Each structure stands twice: as C-alpha cells, then as structure tokens.
LUMRONU-63248 format. One record per residue (C-alpha): residue number from 1; residue in one letter; x, y, z negated. Coordinates in pm, whole numbers. Each point is the difference from the previous one (the first is absolute). Layout:
residues N
NUM:a:X:Y:Z
...
***
This chain:
residues 365
1:m:-538:-2041:-7757
2:q:116:122:-343
3:k:78:365:-63
4:t:-32:260:-273
5:l:-306:180:131
6:t:-33:380:5
7:d:-284:224:107
8:k:210:134:287
9:f:68:-352:127
10:i:-366:-104:-33
11:k:-130:308:182
12:g:241:-67:286
13:l:-105:-362:51
14:r:-152:-82:337
15:p:-199:-314:89
16:h:156:-293:184
17:a:-155:-260:227
18:e:-64:-215:-308
19:s:-80:81:-361
20:t:322:76:-193
21:e:73:-22:-374
22:y:246:207:-204
23:r:87:-121:-354
24:d:90:269:-250
25:a:341:-80:-150
26:a:-76:231:-292
27:t:-317:-187:-100
28:p:9:-379:41
29:g:-324:-130:144
30:l:-111:328:162
31:i:-56:-23:374
32:l:-94:262:258
33:r:-163:-154:305
34:i:-43:204:317
35:g:-250:-140:248
36:k:3:10:377
37:l:-224:308:-4
38:g:216:187:-250
39:r:-193:-53:-324
40:k:235:-18:-299
41:v:-126:-225:-280
42:w:150:-71:-340
43:e:-2:-356:-131
44:v:154:-169:-302
45:v:103:-363:-44
46:w:54:-168:-336
47:t:-18:-338:-167
48:g:-286:-56:-242
49:q:-107:-323:-167
50:g:245:-196:211
51:r:-127:133:334
52:r:133:255:243
53:k:-252:282:33
54:r:-32:294:237
55:m:-222:305:-46
56:r:-76:304:213
57:i:61:321:-197
58:g:-119:263:245
59:e:88:199:308
60:y:277:259:29
61:p:-27:300:-45
62:n:-321:-49:-206
63:v:225:-196:-238
64:g:340:168:-27
65:l:335:-167:-49
66:s:24:70:-374
67:e:-353:-126:-69
68:a:59:-314:206
69:r:318:-69:-198
70:r:-184:49:-329
71:i:-279:-239:96
72:a:247:-259:130
73:s:202:20:-321
74:e:-313:-52:-209
75:k:-92:-306:200
76:k:347:-147:-30
77:s:28:60:-375
78:a:-354:-88:-109
79:p:-193:-236:227
80:l:-372:26:-61
81:p:-207:-281:-147
82:t:-212:-167:262
83:d:-329:69:-175
84:q:-7:378:43
85:p:94:210:304
86:d:208:311:-65
87:r:-18:207:317
88:v:-245:50:284
89:c:204:-236:217
90:d:-35:-270:-268
91:l:-375:61:-6
92:w:-9:-68:375
93:e:176:-335:-51
94:r:-288:-98:-229
95:y:-279:154:203
96:k:100:-156:334
97:e:-71:-343:-147
98:d:-360:107:-73
99:i:-77:112:356
100:q:133:-298:196
101:d:-346:-132:88
102:m:-150:339:80
103:r:-83:82:360
104:s:164:341:-41
105:a:322:-141:-152
106:p:221:91:302
107:d:-128:359:-2
108:i:52:31:-376
109:a:352:-144:17
110:g:91:222:294
111:s:-122:310:-184
112:w:193:-83:-315
113:k:323:-78:186
114:k:-12:304:229
115:w:-129:261:-243
116:t:-58:-92:-365
117:l:328:-179:-73
118:p:236:244:175
119:l:-168:303:-161
120:i:-88:-116:-354
121:g:136:-354:-31
122:h:281:115:-231
123:v:-228:166:-258
124:k:-39:-169:-340
125:l:-360:-111:-61
126:q:-1:149:-351
127:d:113:335:147
128:f:-242:-7:292
129:a:-227:304:-7
130:l:-244:196:212
131:h:273:206:165
132:h:159:-319:139
133:a:-332:-98:160
134:n:-46:349:143
135:m:358:-3:131
136:l:-75:-324:184
137:i:-307:157:163
138:d:185:319:93
139:q:294:-184:155
140:v:-214:-242:202
141:t:-219:287:122
142:k:308:200:101
143:q:174:-291:172
144:s:-311:-153:158
145:s:-356:125:-56
146:a:-275:54:-256
147:n:-172:-317:122
148:r:318:-200:-57
149:a:32:145:-351
150:h:-360:-104:-70
151:a:81:-356:110
152:v:320:-14:-206
153:v:-187:107:-314
154:s:-273:-257:70
155:y:260:-276:27
156:t:202:118:-303
157:r:-275:82:-251
158:p:-114:-363:-73
159:a:349:-102:-117
160:f:8:288:-246
161:r:-347:-89:-121
162:i:138:-343:-94
163:a:311:158:-156
164:a:-215:231:-214
165:s:-222:-286:-116
166:k:309:-189:-120
167:g:157:299:-171
168:w:292:22:243
169:t:-84:364:73
170:r:-144:280:-208
171:g:-337:-7:173
172:n:-51:-6:375
173:p:132:324:156
174:f:-169:-96:328
175:a:-347:-18:-158
176:d:-67:371:44
177:v:208:57:312
178:i:-190:97:312
179:a:170:-39:336
180:k:-226:179:245
181:k:-73:-180:323
182:t:-66:198:314
183:y:-256:-132:243
184:e:9:41:374
185:k:-333:-65:163
186:r:69:-179:327
187:e:-243:40:287
188:r:224:-116:285
189:v:-176:-225:251
190:l:159:-133:318
191:n:-191:98:314
192:a:-59:-235:295
193:s:324:87:181
194:e:203:-34:-320
195:r:-159:-337:-71
196:k:100:-108:350
197:l:358:121:-57
198:l:24:-192:-325
199:w:-158:-314:142
200:d:236:-1:301
201:y:299:29:-234
202:i:-130:-283:-218
203:q:-42:-238:292
204:a:368:42:92
205:a:125:-36:-358
206:p:168:-320:-124
207:y:-117:-225:-284
208:p:-112:80:-264
209:w:-107:350:103
210:k:-209:-88:305
211:p:-247:-228:-182
212:l:18:188:-332
213:l:-75:344:146
214:s:-259:-150:237
215:l:-193:-140:-295
216:l:39:330:-184
217:c:-189:166:288
218:l:-254:-281:49
219:t:-100:-53:-365
220:g:26:344:-161
221:q:149:-152:-316
222:r:286:138:-209
223:f:360:-57:111
224:s:93:-203:-310
225:e:-302:-226:50
226:v:77:-69:366
227:a:375:-35:-58
228:g:-61:-261:-272
229:m:-252:-198:206
230:r:18:-379:-40
231:r:-139:-282:209
232:s:-158:-149:-311
233:e:-214:315:-32
234:i:-168:-62:337
235:e:-307:-221:9
236:g:-132:-44:353
237:n:-38:350:140
238:v:-6:183:-335
239:w:300:132:-191
240:f:-53:-1:-377
241:i:237:244:-171
242:p:46:-136:-356
243:s:-77:220:-297
244:e:365:15:-110
245:r:95:159:333
246:h:-302:229:37
247:k:-7:352:-140
248:g:-354:-54:-129
249:k:114:-310:-195
250:r:-264:-216:168
251:v:-11:-242:294
252:h:-62:193:321
253:a:-135:-181:308
254:v:118:134:336
255:p:-160:-157:312
256:l:261:-37:273
257:s:-98:131:343
258:a:75:-211:306
259:k:305:218:77
260:a:126:-29:-358
261:q:-33:-378:17
262:r:207:-7:318
263:v:271:208:-167
264:i:17:-242:-292
265:a:0:-306:224
266:a:307:133:183
267:i:206:53:-318
268:p:281:-258:-22
269:e:0:-220:-311
270:m:335:122:-126
271:h:-100:-31:-367
272:p:-222:-257:-175
273:d:-280:242:-96
274:l:100:362:58
275:l:-89:144:339
276:f:253:282:-19
277:s:344:-19:-155
278:v:355:107:80
279:q:136:-167:-315
280:k:-91:-362:-53
281:g:-289:-31:-240
282:k:-36:376:-59
283:p:-274:223:146
284:i:87:329:166
285:k:-22:288:-249
286:q:28:308:221
287:a:43:113:359
288:a:196:325:-31
289:h:264:-97:257
290:e:-259:-120:250
291:k:-199:321:-50
292:k:314:201:88
293:r:43:-205:317
294:i:-359:68:100
295:d:51:374:-55
296:k:319:-7:206
297:i:-140:-195:294
298:t:-354:141:20
299:d:-143:352:-9
300:l:-197:-63:-319
301:k:42:290:-241
302:n:-90:67:-364
303:w:-150:-340:-73
304:r:35:-279:-256
305:l:-73:-371:13
306:h:-289:50:-243
307:d:-159:232:259
308:i:-73:-316:201
309:r:-248:-104:-269
310:r:-170:341:7
311:t:-5:-14:380
312:a:-164:-345:-6
313:s:-270:131:-232
314:t:-56:304:223
315:v:-22:-211:317
316:m:-264:-222:-158
317:g:-195:297:-134
318:d:9:184:335
319:n:-141:-309:169
320:g:-303:-53:-218
321:v:127:-204:-295
322:s:-181:116:-313
323:r:198:156:-283
324:f:-99:-291:-225
325:i:125:-275:234
326:n:307:208:78
327:s:79:6:-372
328:q:-62:-375:-22
329:v:249:-63:281
330:l:265:211:-174
331:g:-60:-176:-331
332:h:-79:313:-199
333:a:-128:-59:-352
334:e:-367:78:-63
335:t:-111:180:-310
336:g:-323:-17:-195
337:v:-245:-279:-69
338:t:-40:-91:368
339:g:372:-62:34
340:i:-8:-230:-302
341:y:-292:-217:113
342:d:38:1:379
343:r:246:-280:79
344:s:-91:-40:369
345:e:301:-18:232
346:y:-187:158:298
347:l:209:-222:227
348:k:-224:36:305
349:e:-6:379:-18
350:k:373:25:-71
351:r:80:-232:291
352:e:-200:217:239
353:a:180:310:-127
354:l:344:-157:41
355:e:-77:-133:349
356:l:-102:354:91
357:l:320:138:-153
358:a:210:-242:207
359:d:-178:99:319
360:k:26:373:-61
361:w:358:2:-132
362:i:143:-179:302
363:a:-261:92:259
364:n:279:106:236
365:e:210:-313:-52
***
C-alpha cells in the first residue's frame, strides 16, 4: 500500500492478521512494516551494483518519520561500497556471516533482530558513541530485564570489537559498558508428592514429551542435552554426550538405568538419528508451551524445568550418593590438579546412583 505517511497515520496503525507494508509516497524506497504483534519497523529498498537490496532502518518511534526519510534518501542517492558498512544494520549483515558455525548463532541472531537492530540499527557507525550503547542497555532493561540487557550486550559487543579493529568505528563504545546481571539463587526441589504429580502427567503426555521429560527425570542431565539426544550417542547402555553439546565442553558418559533404557526402546524411529523432534531433522530447543500445560493441568507451583535436575541431585544425595559421585553424574566440571589428571568415568558408581534415582523418583509408579 502506497501513501504519504504522517506521524498521526503511523500512530493510529493497528496490526492485522498478517504483516502489512506501507510505502511512503513522499520518499521512494521507504517502507513501514507493521507486524502481527504491532511492531512498526522502517525498511528501505534500493538498487545497488545491479541488485535489489533491502535494509532494516529501525523501529518506530525510536526512529521517527523524518529520520527514516533522511536515511532512506541517503541510501537511494549514494549506495555504499560493499567493502565498508555504514550503519549498525550493515555491520550486522557482515557479522552474521562470521557466526554461522557457532553453537550460539540462533541466540545471537535472535538478540540482534529483536533488540539491537530495532533500537540502534539506524545509527551510523562513525557516529556511534557510548550514549548509544547505554541507550540500548536502558531500553532493553526497561522493556525486558537487566539479565536480558546483559545478554544483548554480550551478543552485540563482539561485532563492535571487529568494527573497531577495522576502523569502521571510533573505538569500541561497548568495551567499557557494564550491563549488570542479577542472579537469583534457586533452591526449589520437588518433594515426593510433587514428583509423583509430574511423573503421572508425563506418562499421559504424547510424543515427544513423554519420553523426553521421562529421561530428564531419570538422568538428571540438562534439558538441551536430553532434547538433542541422538541414537548415535548411545553405546550399549551408556549415553555419551559429545563435547560440542555439553556445557563443560567435554564428553560426558551417562549410564542408562534399566527404566531409562525402556523409555528409549519405546521411542518410535521417526527421524534417522534424533530421538526427539517436532520438525524434521531439528532438535527441540525449548519446552515453554509444554511447561504451561503442566502448570495448568497439575497443582505444581513455582517451579522450572531446571528444578528437575536439582531435584535429581537432591534425591541421590538424600539416599546416600556421595557428593563427588553426585557431581560426576551431573557432569560438573572439576577444578584443580585432580580434575586435570583424573580421567576415570566412574561408570559403575554413576550407574548405581542413577538406578537409585529411578527407583526413588517413581517409587509410587
């Protein structure tokens, strides 16, 4: 839809069932896109070096109508050479190529697209200064949380380090920025009746949640590690979590209890290697919707999926498993000289601990 845009018109826009674009008749190439959730984003399209290009400018009202028109006009009249980015959004186009093989690439991309680009994507790199970085932190903290702001800075800072090293910016404004992270010490442990409630829900759940959540309880491993479990990682009755999927960046051996082995044996071979997937060839990343269903159907209160891991550790400790073997089961990294030289897997001791965990977790099954 083409229309001469005004601030009054833009403020009055409401989201539709699908994303909608409005082209500014006063500035060729300038587009205002309003998403299904109501976010209003400026974009500009132009032809450079024989190719049609499209760039995100920023989010309204952080970038006003007059500024969006100015930026769009600059792009239309003077396309940039391909060897040097001009704005923060151009920097992202370069940086996203560098992170493709990184494990955290989806998180980095999500952070940039949701926060960094809408808030500071329109700023010229040569003009970028400390107050822009602080504005990003303040806005993310206000709209989300201090922890989210800390993550956004962590994901944004490396790109500006590269930009500074190449002379694209006047130093790295993020180098001295501190986004404080708040820590909440969790001590929540599910008691016996709560474990029974959760286990009963799990047994009635469909694939993939029944086997996935069952193994979460029976192994005490992290959600991402269980969700990404592959048949090729299982050798006999031991699951070897590869270093690239383990938080400690090392292979972690997890003996599978008899109950865990039965859970795995019952999983249908819907995918060549992955045990759990709702999209062909892609592991499950999170369980927020399933967690909401559990909260709605059961009486479990004030708990998180990660509390299952703490509960597993507590159950083993309360039933005689030593702190050392408990730590070995959980795959915690050891420090000091002993941790460096001791490469024993303690498979026998870990197996006994996990068999005990299975018995105690579902004793009322």
